[in-house]
C-alpha positions as CSV (number, residue, x, y, z in Angstrom):
1,X,14.5,-22.3,-15.9
2,X,15.6,-19.1,-17.3
3,X,12.4,-18.6,-19.2
4,X,10.1,-19.8,-16.7
5,X,12.2,-17.2,-14.0
6,X,11.4,-14.1,-16.7
7,X,8.0,-15.4,-17.3
8,X,7.0,-15.8,-13.4
9,X,9.4,-12.9,-12.1
10,X,11.0,-15.5,-9.9
11,X,14.7,-16.3,-9.0
12,X,16.7,-19.5,-8.7
13,X,16.1,-20.4,-5.3
14,X,12.1,-20.0,-5.6
15,X,12.3,-22.1,-8.8
16,X,13.5,-24.7,-6.8
17,X,10.6,-24.7,-4.3
18,X,8.3,-27.4,-4.8
19,X,5.3,-25.3,-4.3
20,X,6.6,-23.1,-6.4
21,X,7.0,-25.8,-9.4
22,X,3.2,-26.9,-8.7
23,X,2.0,-23.5,-9.0
24,X,4.0,-23.1,-12.5
25,X,2.1,-26.3,-13.3
26,X,-1.1,-25.4,-12.2
27,X,-0.9,-21.9,-13.8
28,X,-0.4,-23.2,-17.3
29,X,-3.3,-25.8,-16.9
30,X,-5.6,-22.8,-15.7
31,X,-4.6,-20.7,-18.7
32,X,-4.9,-23.3,-21.5
33,X,-8.4,-24.7,-19.5
34,X,-9.8,-21.0,-19.4
35,X,-8.5,-20.3,-23.1
36,X,-10.3,-23.7,-24.4
37,X,-13.6,-22.7,-22.6
38,X,-13.4,-19.1,-24.2
39,X,-12.5,-20.5,-27.7
40,X,-15.2,-23.3,-27.6
41,X,-17.9,-21.0,-26.7
42,X,-17.0,-18.6,-29.9
43,X,-16.5,-21.4,-32.2
44,X,-20.0,-23.3,-31.3
45,X,-21.6,-19.5,-31.6
46,X,-22.6,-19.9,-27.9
47,X,-22.3,-16.1,-27.8
48,X,-24.5,-15.4,-30.4
49,X,-27.8,-14.2,-28.9
50,X,-29.6,-14.3,-32.2
51,X,-29.8,-17.8,-31.8
52,X,-29.9,-18.0,-28.1
53,X,-32.6,-17.8,-25.5
54,X,-32.2,-15.2,-22.8
55,X,-31.4,-18.2,-20.1
56,X,-28.8,-20.2,-22.7
57,X,-27.2,-16.4,-23.5
58,X,-26.8,-15.7,-19.8
59,X,-25.3,-18.8,-18.9
60,X,-22.8,-18.7,-22.0
61,X,-21.8,-15.3,-21.1
62,X,-21.4,-16.2,-17.7
63,X,-18.9,-18.8,-18.6
64,X,-17.1,-16.4,-20.8
65,X,-16.6,-14.1,-18.0
66,X,-15.2,-16.6,-15.4
67,X,-13.0,-18.0,-18.1
68,X,-11.5,-14.8,-18.8
69,X,-11.6,-14.0,-15.0
70,X,-9.3,-17.6,-14.6
71,X,-7.2,-16.9,-18.0
72,X,-5.9,-13.2,-16.4
73,X,-5.5,-14.4,-13.0
74,X,-4.4,-18.0,-13.3
75,X,-0.7,-16.8,-11.4
76,X,-1.2,-20.3,-9.3
77,X,1.9,-19.4,-7.3
78,X,0.5,-16.1,-6.0
79,X,-2.4,-17.9,-4.7
80,X,-0.5,-20.6,-3.1
81,X,1.9,-18.6,-1.6
82,X,0.4,-15.1,-0.5
83,X,2.3,-12.9,-3.1
84,X,2.1,-10.9,-6.0
85,X,3.0,-11.5,-9.7
86,X,6.3,-9.2,-10.3
87,X,7.1,-10.8,-13.9
88,X,7.2,-9.0,-17.4
89,X,3.3,-9.4,-18.2
90,X,2.9,-7.0,-15.4
91,X,3.7,-4.0,-17.9
92,X,0.3,-5.3,-20.0
93,X,-3.2,-4.0,-18.5
94,X,-5.9,-6.0,-18.6
95,X,-9.4,-4.2,-20.1
96,X,-11.6,-4.7,-16.9
97,X,-11.2,-3.3,-13.6
98,X,-9.1,-6.1,-12.2
99,X,-6.1,-5.1,-9.4
100,X,-2.3,-5.1,-9.8
101,X,-2.1,-6.6,-6.0
102,X,-4.0,-9.7,-6.7
103,X,-2.3,-12.8,-6.0
104,X,-3.3,-14.7,-9.3
105,X,-3.2,-11.4,-11.7
106,X,-1.0,-11.5,-14.8
107,X,-1.3,-7.9,-15.9
108,X,-2.4,-4.7,-14.3
109,X,-5.3,-2.5,-13.8
110,X,-5.4,0.3,-16.2
111,X,-7.0,2.7,-13.7
112,X,-4.0,1.8,-11.2
113,X,-1.6,1.9,-14.2
114,X,-3.1,5.5,-15.3
115,X,-2.6,6.9,-11.7
116,X,0.7,4.8,-11.1
117,X,2.2,7.2,-14.0
118,X,0.5,10.3,-12.9
119,X,1.9,10.1,-9.8
120,X,5.2,11.0,-11.2
121,X,4.2,14.0,-12.2
122,X,5.3,16.8,-9.5
123,X,3.9,20.2,-10.3
124,X,6.2,22.1,-8.3
125,X,9.1,20.4,-10.2
126,X,7.5,21.0,-13.3
127,X,7.2,24.7,-14.1
128,X,9.7,27.5,-13.7
129,X,8.9,31.0,-11.6
130,X,7.6,32.2,-15.0
131,X,5.1,29.5,-15.6
132,X,7.4,28.0,-18.0
133,X,6.9,23.9,-18.3
134,X,10.3,22.3,-17.4
135,X,10.2,19.2,-19.6
136,X,10.2,16.0,-18.3
137,X,10.4,12.1,-19.4
138,X,7.5,10.9,-21.6
139,X,6.1,8.8,-18.8
140,X,4.8,12.3,-17.6
141,X,1.6,11.0,-19.2
142,X,0.4,7.3,-19.5
143,X,0.1,7.3,-23.4
144,X,0.5,3.4,-23.6
145,X,-2.6,3.0,-21.1
146,X,-4.7,5.9,-22.3
147,X,-4.0,4.7,-25.6
148,X,-5.0,0.8,-25.1
149,X,-8.3,1.7,-23.5
150,X,-9.2,4.3,-26.0
151,X,-8.3,1.3,-28.8
152,X,-10.8,-1.0,-26.9
153,X,-13.3,1.9,-26.6
154,X,-13.1,2.9,-30.0
155,X,-13.5,-1.1,-31.3
156,X,-16.5,-1.9,-28.8
157,X,-17.1,0.7,-26.3
158,X,-18.4,-0.9,-22.8
159,X,-18.1,-4.2,-24.3
160,X,-15.4,-4.8,-21.7
161,X,-17.6,-4.0,-18.8
162,X,-20.6,-6.8,-19.8
163,X,-18.0,-9.6,-20.6
164,X,-14.3,-9.1,-19.7
165,X,-14.6,-7.3,-16.2
166,X,-14.2,-9.1,-13.1
167,X,-15.6,-6.9,-11.1
168,X,-18.6,-6.8,-12.8
169,X,-18.6,-10.6,-13.1
170,X,-18.9,-10.4,-9.7
171,X,-21.6,-8.3,-9.2
172,X,-23.4,-10.2,-11.7
173,X,-23.2,-13.6,-9.8
174,X,-24.2,-11.3,-6.4
175,X,-27.4,-10.3,-8.2
176,X,-28.5,-13.8,-8.7
177,X,-28.8,-14.5,-5.6
178,X,-32.7,-14.6,-4.4
179,X,-33.6,-11.3,-2.9
180,X,-35.7,-8.4,-3.5
181,X,-34.8,-6.7,-7.0
182,X,-34.8,-3.0,-7.5
183,X,-35.6,-2.6,-11.1
184,X,-34.6,0.4,-12.9
185,X,-37.1,3.1,-13.3
186,X,-37.0,3.6,-17.4
187,X,-40.4,6.0,-17.8
188,X,-42.4,7.6,-15.1
189,X,-45.5,6.3,-17.0
190,X,-44.6,3.0,-16.2
191,X,-44.5,3.3,-12.1
192,X,-47.0,2.6,-10.0
193,X,-46.6,6.2,-8.6
194,X,-45.7,8.4,-11.5
195,X,-44.4,11.5,-9.4
196,X,-42.3,9.1,-7.4
197,X,-41.2,6.9,-10.4
198,X,-40.2,10.7,-12.0
199,X,-38.5,11.7,-9.1
200,X,-36.4,8.6,-8.7
201,X,-35.8,8.7,-12.6
202,X,-34.2,12.1,-12.6
203,X,-32.1,10.9,-8.9
204,X,-31.1,7.9,-11.1
205,X,-30.0,10.0,-13.7
206,X,-28.1,12.5,-11.6
207,X,-26.5,9.6,-9.8
208,X,-25.1,8.3,-13.1
209,X,-23.1,11.0,-13.3
210,X,-20.9,10.0,-10.4
211,X,-19.0,7.7,-12.2
212,X,-17.6,10.7,-14.2
213,X,-16.8,12.8,-11.5
214,X,-14.9,9.6,-10.0
215,X,-12.9,9.3,-13.7
216,X,-12.0,13.2,-13.6
217,X,-11.4,14.2,-9.9
218,X,-10.3,10.7,-8.4
219,X,-8.5,9.2,-11.3
220,X,-6.9,12.2,-13.2
221,X,-6.9,15.6,-11.4
222,X,-5.9,14.4,-8.0
223,X,-3.1,12.3,-9.0
224,X,-1.6,14.3,-11.4
225,X,-1.7,18.0,-9.6
226,X,-2.7,17.8,-5.8
227,X,-1.7,14.4,-4.2
228,X,1.2,12.0,-4.3
229,X,-1.2,8.9,-4.0
230,X,-3.2,7.2,-6.3
231,X,-6.8,8.5,-4.8
232,X,-9.0,6.5,-6.7
233,X,-7.0,3.1,-5.8
234,X,-6.0,3.8,-2.2
235,X,-8.9,5.1,-0.8
236,X,-12.1,3.8,-3.0
237,X,-11.4,0.8,-5.2
238,X,-13.2,-2.3,-4.2
239,X,-12.4,-4.3,-6.6
240,X,-8.5,-3.7,-5.1
241,X,-10.0,-4.8,-1.7
242,X,-12.1,-7.8,-3.1
243,X,-9.2,-9.1,-5.4
244,X,-6.0,-7.9,-3.9
245,X,-6.3,-6.7,0.1
246,X,-8.5,-9.7,1.3
247,X,-6.7,-12.4,-0.4
248,X,-3.0,-11.4,0.7
249,X,-4.1,-10.3,4.1
250,X,-6.1,-14.1,4.4
251,X,-2.4,-15.6,3.4
252,X,-0.3,-12.8,5.3
253,X,-1.1,-13.1,8.7
254,X,1.6,-10.2,9.3
255,X,-0.1,-8.1,6.4
256,X,-3.1,-8.6,8.4
257,X,-2.1,-7.3,11.5
258,X,-1.4,-4.1,9.9
259,X,-4.6,-3.4,9.0
260,X,-5.8,0.3,9.9
261,X,-8.6,2.3,9.5
262,X,-8.0,3.1,5.5
263,X,-8.8,-1.1,5.3
264,X,-11.5,-0.7,7.0
265,X,-13.0,2.2,4.6
266,X,-12.3,0.1,2.1
267,X,-14.1,-3.2,3.7
268,X,-17.0,-0.8,4.4
269,X,-17.1,0.3,0.8
270,X,-17.0,-3.0,-0.6
271,X,-19.4,-4.5,1.9
272,X,-22.0,-1.6,1.0
273,X,-21.7,-2.8,-3.0
274,X,-22.1,-6.2,-2.3
275,X,-25.2,-5.5,-0.3
276,X,-26.5,-3.0,-3.2
277,X,-25.6,-5.8,-5.4
278,X,-27.9,-7.9,-4.2
279,X,-30.8,-5.8,-5.1
280,X,-29.7,-3.7,-7.5
281,X,-27.8,-5.0,-11.0
282,X,-24.4,-3.7,-11.6
283,X,-24.8,-0.4,-9.0
284,X,-20.9,0.1,-9.3
285,X,-20.9,0.1,-12.7
286,X,-24.0,2.1,-12.7
287,X,-22.8,4.9,-10.5
288,X,-19.2,4.5,-9.6
289,X,-16.9,3.2,-11.7
290,X,-14.2,5.7,-13.6
291,X,-13.3,2.8,-16.2
292,X,-16.6,2.2,-17.5
293,X,-17.0,6.1,-17.7
294,X,-14.1,6.0,-19.9
295,X,-15.6,3.4,-22.1
296,X,-18.8,4.7,-22.3
297,X,-17.3,7.9,-24.2
298,X,-17.2,5.7,-27.0
299,X,-20.1,3.6,-27.2
300,X,-22.2,5.7,-29.7
301,X,-18.8,6.0,-32.2
302,X,-17.3,2.6,-31.7
303,X,-17.0,0.4,-34.5
304,X,-19.2,-2.4,-33.2
305,X,-22.4,-1.2,-32.0
306,X,-26.3,-2.4,-31.4
307,X,-28.6,-1.3,-34.2
308,X,-32.4,-1.9,-34.0
309,X,-34.1,-3.3,-37.1
310,X,-37.3,-1.0,-37.0
311,X,-39.2,-2.9,-39.6
312,X,-39.0,-6.1,-37.2
313,X,-39.3,-4.4,-33.9
314,X,-42.5,-5.3,-32.2
315,X,-42.7,-2.2,-29.8
316,X,-45.8,-1.0,-31.7
317,X,-47.5,-4.2,-30.4
318,X,-46.7,-3.4,-26.4
319,X,-43.5,-5.5,-26.5
320,X,-40.9,-4.1,-24.1
321,X,-38.8,-7.3,-23.6
322,X,-35.6,-5.8,-24.4
323,X,-36.0,-3.0,-21.8
324,X,-37.3,-4.9,-19.2
325,X,-34.2,-7.5,-19.8
326,X,-31.6,-4.5,-19.3
327,X,-29.8,-4.6,-16.1
328,X,-28.7,-1.0,-16.4
329,X,-32.4,0.2,-16.9
330,X,-31.4,1.4,-21.0
331,X,-34.2,1.2,-23.6
332,X,-32.4,-0.4,-26.6
333,X,-34.9,1.0,-29.0
334,X,-34.9,4.5,-28.1
335,X,-31.4,4.6,-27.4
336,X,-29.3,1.3,-28.6
337,X,-26.0,2.9,-27.9
338,X,-26.7,4.6,-24.8
339,X,-23.5,5.5,-22.9
340,X,-25.2,3.6,-19.9
341,X,-25.6,0.2,-22.1
342,X,-22.8,-2.4,-20.9
343,X,-23.2,-4.6,-24.1
344,X,-24.4,-7.5,-22.2
345,X,-26.7,-8.8,-25.2
346,X,-29.5,-9.5,-23.1
347,X,-31.5,-7.2,-25.2
348,X,-30.9,-8.9,-28.4
349,X,-31.3,-12.8,-26.7
350,X,-34.9,-11.8,-25.4
351,X,-35.8,-9.9,-28.7
352,X,-38.8,-12.2,-29.9
353,X,-38.1,-10.9,-33.3
354,X,-34.1,-10.6,-33.2
355,X,-34.6,-7.1,-34.2
356,X,-31.2,-6.2,-32.0
357,X,-28.2,-6.8,-33.8
358,X,-24.6,-5.7,-33.3
359,X,-21.7,-5.3,-35.1
360,X,-20.8,-3.2,-38.0
361,X,-23.6,-3.5,-40.7
362,X,-25.7,-1.1,-41.4
363,X,-28.2,-3.3,-43.1
364,X,-30.1,-6.3,-42.3
365,X,-29.7,-9.3,-44.8
366,X,-33.5,-8.6,-46.4
367,X,-31.6,-5.0,-47.0
368,X,-33.7,-2.9,-44.2
369,X,-31.6,-0.5,-42.6
370,X,-30.2,-0.6,-39.2
371,X,-30.6,2.5,-36.9
372,X,-27.9,2.8,-34.6
373,X,-28.9,6.1,-33.3
374,X,-31.3,7.6,-30.8
375,X,-35.0,7.2,-32.0
């Protein structure tokens, strides 16, 4: 029981509770099942878009996303008792935008962990009257969080957004609900009304910078210099409300009774994004997500990148299948490694000539060069 107590963050009395024991057993079952599903998808090459149709690819990716969500949120004791896991694994950050307070979460959200560490910095106590800096412990800056995020970004860019982010997965599921879909305007020439298309294209382009503002101002600047609160997590984060706030309030009447204006604000933000997700693919990822903004900085330089075989591409014949399939409104032929690309793989799966590849190769098996830069 000592190891289980250490792993699950439970004391002796809690370990004697039959509900807790059942939760521990269920946690292991869910963890093993999710791992097995992910391993089978990889082993059987279901996640190779070179061999998959678009429909098969979407199903395999959704299954992988769901399995990873179960894997990282399989602390069944939390779901059964309405509590938050407090064991040693909580010091590990999951790659996507999850929530520390999710009842089933084993790890922490990188954005939440980053802000929590930055909040330790007190500018009034850290500088002398002459402006010189008072030395603080190394936790002054979240090196381990930033380092982990940089490693993931340098390896694969926004691949996390397309495969490992729980809130992105929820948006994908909502978008599948039948409703009129507002496709992204990629080119004003392709719009029915060119002037309106040109205006919407510019508006969409400017709006996408909001996520960089969220990263810079709400996640980094305000918690570090101006506020004692984790501003983004406390006032904005819809993922925290969905995976943390709502489940905890549902399982704890006392906590639900304490909900106030801040809870209503975050519920309104979440509801707005849910409604938007019915009509627009991944609106939060596209316009507001600070974690996606961070990973986007690495898309053009990451080790694993998209490449286009111009010799096999049929764009000259009028094919725009990859552009039409992209949920983020990216033209993969023109900008295969756009910062907006979440690397979901739909472009490669739908390409009739399989001219789009993902990896570290610079040449095709036929010896033709693979273009990774803007056309």
